[in-house]
C-alpha positions as CSV (number, residue, x, y, z in Angstrom):
1,M,14.2,15.2,-8.2
2,K,15.1,16.7,-11.5
3,I,12.5,16.3,-14.2
4,T,14.2,15.8,-17.5
5,S,11.6,16.6,-20.1
6,R,12.6,18.5,-23.2
7,T,11.7,22.1,-22.3
8,N,11.8,23.4,-25.9
9,I,8.3,22.1,-26.7
10,D,5.7,24.9,-26.8
11,F,3.2,24.2,-23.9
12,R,0.4,24.5,-26.4
13,K,1.7,21.4,-28.2
14,R,2.2,19.2,-25.1
15,N,-0.1,16.4,-24.2
16,L,-1.8,16.5,-20.9
17,V,-2.0,13.6,-18.4
18,F,-5.0,13.8,-16.2
19,I,-4.0,11.8,-13.2
20,D,-5.6,10.6,-10.0
21,L,-4.1,8.5,-7.2
22,E,-5.7,6.6,-4.4
23,F,-3.7,6.1,-1.2
24,T,-3.7,4.1,2.0
25,G,-4.0,7.4,3.8
26,L,-3.1,11.1,3.4
27,D,0.4,11.3,4.7
28,P,3.0,10.7,2.0
29,N,5.6,10.0,4.7
30,V,3.5,7.1,6.1
31,H,1.0,6.0,3.5
32,E,1.3,4.5,0.1
33,I,-0.1,4.8,-3.4
34,L,-2.8,2.1,-3.9
35,E,-4.0,2.9,-7.4
36,I,-3.0,5.1,-10.4
37,G,-5.4,6.3,-13.0
38,C,-4.6,8.5,-16.0
39,V,-6.2,9.9,-19.1
40,L,-3.6,11.0,-21.7
41,V,-5.0,13.7,-24.1
42,D,-3.5,15.6,-27.0
43,P,-3.4,19.4,-27.1
44,D,-6.9,19.4,-28.6
45,L,-8.1,17.5,-25.5
46,Q,-8.8,14.3,-27.4
47,V,-8.1,11.1,-25.5
48,I,-5.1,9.2,-26.7
49,K,-4.9,6.5,-24.0
50,T,-6.1,5.6,-20.5
51,F,-4.0,3.9,-17.9
52,E,-5.1,2.2,-14.7
53,T,-3.2,0.1,-12.3
54,K,-3.5,-1.1,-8.7
55,T,-0.3,-1.3,-6.7
56,I,0.8,-3.7,-4.0
57,P,0.8,-2.0,-0.6
58,E,4.1,-2.9,1.2
59,H,3.0,-1.6,4.6
60,S,-0.7,-2.3,4.9
61,E,-0.3,-2.1,8.7
62,T,0.1,1.7,8.4
63,A,-3.0,2.1,6.3
64,D,-5.8,4.3,7.5
65,P,-8.8,1.9,7.6
66,A,-11.2,4.7,6.5
67,S,-9.1,5.2,3.4
68,L,-9.2,1.6,2.5
69,V,-13.0,1.6,2.8
70,M,-13.2,4.8,0.7
71,N,-11.1,3.2,-2.0
72,G,-12.9,-0.1,-2.0
73,Y,-9.7,-2.0,-1.1
74,S,-9.8,-5.7,-0.8
75,E,-7.2,-8.4,-1.3
76,E,-9.5,-9.9,-4.0
77,K,-9.7,-6.6,-6.0
78,W,-5.9,-6.1,-5.6
79,K,-4.9,-9.7,-6.5
80,N,-3.4,-8.5,-9.9
81,A,-1.7,-5.4,-8.4
82,V,1.8,-4.6,-9.5
83,P,4.8,-3.3,-7.5
84,L,4.8,0.5,-7.2
85,K,8.2,0.8,-9.0
86,N,6.7,-1.0,-12.1
87,A,3.6,1.3,-12.1
88,L,5.7,4.5,-11.8
89,E,8.1,3.4,-14.6
90,E,5.1,2.8,-16.9
91,L,3.5,6.1,-15.9
92,N,6.8,7.9,-16.6
93,Q,6.9,6.5,-20.1
94,L,3.2,7.3,-20.7
95,A,3.7,10.9,-19.6
96,K,6.9,11.6,-21.6
97,D,7.0,15.3,-22.3
98,A,3.4,15.8,-21.1
99,M,2.1,18.1,-18.4
100,F,0.3,16.6,-15.5
101,A,-3.2,17.9,-14.7
102,G,-5.4,16.9,-11.8
103,W,-7.8,17.8,-9.1
104,N,-5.7,19.2,-6.3
105,I,-2.7,18.0,-8.2
106,S,-0.3,18.9,-5.4
107,S,-1.6,16.1,-3.2
108,D,-0.9,13.5,-5.9
109,W,2.4,15.0,-6.7
110,L,3.6,14.6,-3.1
111,F,3.1,10.9,-3.4
112,L,4.5,10.6,-6.9
113,D,7.6,12.6,-6.1
114,K,8.2,10.4,-3.1
115,G,7.9,7.3,-5.2
116,F,10.1,8.6,-8.0
117,Q,12.8,9.5,-5.5
118,R,12.6,6.2,-3.7
119,F,13.0,4.1,-6.8
120,E,15.5,6.6,-8.4
121,I,13.2,7.1,-11.4
122,N,14.1,10.3,-13.4
123,P,10.8,11.8,-14.5
124,I,10.7,12.6,-18.2
125,F,7.6,14.7,-18.3
126,D,7.2,18.4,-18.2
127,Y,7.7,20.0,-14.8
128,H,4.6,22.3,-15.0
129,F,1.3,21.1,-13.5
130,I,-2.3,22.2,-14.1
131,D,-4.7,22.2,-11.1
132,A,-8.2,21.9,-12.4
133,M,-9.5,22.7,-8.9
134,S,-7.8,26.1,-9.0
135,I,-9.4,26.9,-12.4
136,A,-12.8,26.0,-10.9
137,Y,-12.1,28.3,-7.9
138,V,-11.5,31.2,-10.2
139,K,-14.5,30.4,-12.5
140,F,-17.0,30.0,-9.6
141,L,-15.7,32.4,-7.0
142,H,-18.4,34.9,-7.4
143,T,-21.3,32.5,-8.0
144,D,-23.7,30.6,-5.8
145,K,-23.1,27.1,-7.4
146,P,-21.5,24.7,-7.1
147,E,-21.6,24.5,-3.3
148,S,-18.0,23.3,-2.9
149,L,-14.9,22.5,-4.9
150,R,-15.0,18.8,-4.1
151,L,-14.5,16.7,-7.3
152,R,-17.8,14.9,-6.8
153,N,-19.7,18.2,-6.3
154,M,-18.2,19.6,-9.4
155,A,-19.0,16.5,-11.4
156,E,-22.6,16.6,-10.2
157,Y,-22.8,20.3,-11.2
158,Y,-21.8,19.3,-14.7
159,G,-23.9,16.2,-14.9
160,I,-20.9,13.8,-14.9
161,E,-21.7,10.5,-13.2
162,M,-19.4,8.9,-10.7
163,G,-19.5,5.6,-8.8
164,E,-19.9,5.2,-5.1
165,T,-16.2,4.4,-4.2
166,H,-13.2,6.4,-5.2
167,G,-11.4,5.0,-8.2
168,A,-8.3,6.5,-9.7
169,L,-9.3,6.2,-13.4
170,E,-12.8,7.3,-12.7
171,D,-11.6,10.3,-10.8
172,A,-9.0,11.2,-13.5
173,T,-11.7,10.8,-16.2
174,A,-14.1,13.1,-14.2
175,T,-11.3,15.7,-13.8
176,Y,-10.7,15.6,-17.6
177,K,-14.4,16.0,-18.3
178,I,-14.7,18.9,-15.8
179,F,-11.6,20.5,-17.2
180,K,-13.1,20.5,-20.7
181,K,-16.3,22.1,-19.3
182,L,-14.1,24.7,-17.5
183,M,-12.4,25.6,-20.8
184,E,-15.7,26.3,-22.5
185,K,-16.5,30.0,-22.9
């Protein structure tokens, strides 16, 4: 899918969209996006807006039960969920001309790209991605701590609190906060 962002914007002047998705499983060919969470920040890393939405799973029969438990899925919690197409259209507008950032961003991108193609949504954000986990790898490669590159371990290392279940906005917010710490000298 061709991403149609204006490419003449200096990357230093682009907003960033810290994104996290929750899925019904890990295979983008079988599983679906359950939840989208984003933190839109300006080039100075100041929060402009947050976005969170739950999406209606169309094929809950293919969901991995362990993923549903991990994400805290229940019909009650998802009663106000929206169709995936609507969520992706809103995300596309929010992210206009911005670069996506995330924790292991390639995983989220596989699901996003599949959704954009399915609904024939032309992405209008920048085609570059920033993977905060890769930055953490470089920063901590020759140190003893943290013990792993899992988002929760890194959050604990930096004293960033996270809840018990995975939540898209909470994980996107944690990634944003960790990214800011990683950028400190």
